[in-house]
N, C-alpha and C positions, 0 to 999 in steps of 0.2 A: 320520310325521312332518307338522306341521300347517304352514300357510303365513300369514305377515299381508302383506296386500291393502293398497293405499294407501287403502280403502274402510274400512278397521279403524284404520289409522295413524288416517286425516283424525276418526273419530268419535273413536279416545284423546284425540287431541289438541282436538278442538272441545268435547267434554263440558265439560272443568275449565276451559279458559280461559271460556263461555260462563258457568258458573258464578261463574268468580272474577270475572268484569265486571260481573255481577248484584248479587252481593260487595262490591265496591267501593263503589255507586253505593246501596247502603242499601236493599235492594227485598225486600220481604215473599214468601216464596217464594219465593227468588234459583235454589233445585235446579233450578226445572221451566226455566227459562236453558236448562239441561242437558239434561234431557229432551225440549226442543222442536229442540236441537241434532242430538240421538242420532236422532231421527223425520226429519228432516231432509235429513239425506247422503243424497246420490245417486249413482249411478255414472255419470255424463254430464254436461257441462256445462249440456244443451238438461234433460236433464230435473230438474236442480236449481232452475235458473229459473224455473220451470213450477211447481215443487212448494213454494218458499217461495211464489211470488205466489200462488198456490191456498191453502197457507196460511194467509201472513196475511191473504188477505181471508176463509177460512172463520174466522179469531178475529176479525177483527174483528167479524162477524156474531154470533158467538157472544155477545161482549161488549154487544152491539146488543141481545138475546133476553133475557140475562143479567138485564141490568139493569133492562129493561121485566118482563119476568115476575117477577125477586125482589122487587123494588122492589113491584109491585103484588099478587102474594098471596102475599107475604113467603120466607123460606129455609127453604122446608121439603124435604125428601128427595123428596116426591113432584113436587114443583116442576122439579125438574130431567127429570123424565121428559116432563112439559109442554114443556120445552125443547128438552130431543132430539127431541119428536113433529114439533116446526114447525122445527128448525134443519136435521136428519140430509136431509129431502128438498129443502129450500131450498137444501143445497149441490151436492146432485146434480142438482138442477133446471141451477144456474150452472158446473157440472161441475168443481167443484170438493170434491168428495166426498174427495177422499187428505187435506183437513184433517180431517177429523172427530175422528182421535186427536186429533190436536195441542190444535184448540180444547176437547174433553171436559176435560183438565187446566186452561183458562182456566177455565171452565164450575164447574168443581167448586170452584176458587178463589174465586167468587162465592158459593154456596152458601154455603162455610165461612167468607166475610167475616164480623163484626161489624156492618160496616153498609155499603152501597153508595154510597160516593161518590167526587169526584173524585181522592182520590186514591189509592183502589182502582184506579180506571180505565187513569190515568195508570201506577201502578204496574205494572197487567198488560200494558199498550199495552208500558212499557220491557221487560217479559219476553218479550214477542215477540219485538221489535224485536232483542231482545242474542241469544235462541235460533236463530233463523229468520238474522239476518247473519251472526253465527258460522260456522253452516253455510254460509248461501252463500259466504262469503269461501272456506270450507276446501274447496267446491267447486268454484270457480271456478280455483281450482290443479289441475288436471287432468292427468297426464303427458302429452300428447300418443302414440297409437298409430298414428298416419295414417305417418310413417317407417318401422316397424315391418311394419306391414301391406304398405304397398309392397315392402317387402326378401322377404316374406313371399311376394307375388305372382310377385314375379319371377322367384322362387327355382323356383315352382311353375312355371310358364310355360317356364323354361328344362329343369328336366324332362319337361313334356309334350314340346319339341320336340326335348330327345335321344332319347327312347321312339317319336316320330313318325318319326324321321329313322332308328332301328335298322329299325321295323316297313316300313319304306320298301329300305332295305338289303336285309332277307330277303325281298324278295319280289320 
């Protein structure tokens, strides 16, 4: 029997919501908002905020590098290799390398675009905000396990107390 956890539920909700919002705004490549949402769902609130920041920062850097490289060198497949050759070490240096995969989606959009202009940049920025934003909202709704953990702790301590009392009586 399989179990559906909170993270699975959040992913299943965040993905279509992000895609739908991107569709409402009539964005090109609107499905990518769903991809970003999938990639950004995390298990804790702290990880969620860190992942959202890393992915957002990495996507912005990817957009800047893509604009520069594809504008100067043209939109050819080998240019994406050059972009990644610079992009990946920069993300590692800035400790935002978990954003490499999500940013690669954006880089590929720049490669596939008929032209790189302000419309493309705004479109991609909107996709990033929607995908990461929806995932962040979903991630911020995390059921608190603190109370449950405290109950378990109290129960375990009580069991140890009983065990030690019985050991004392036995001795």
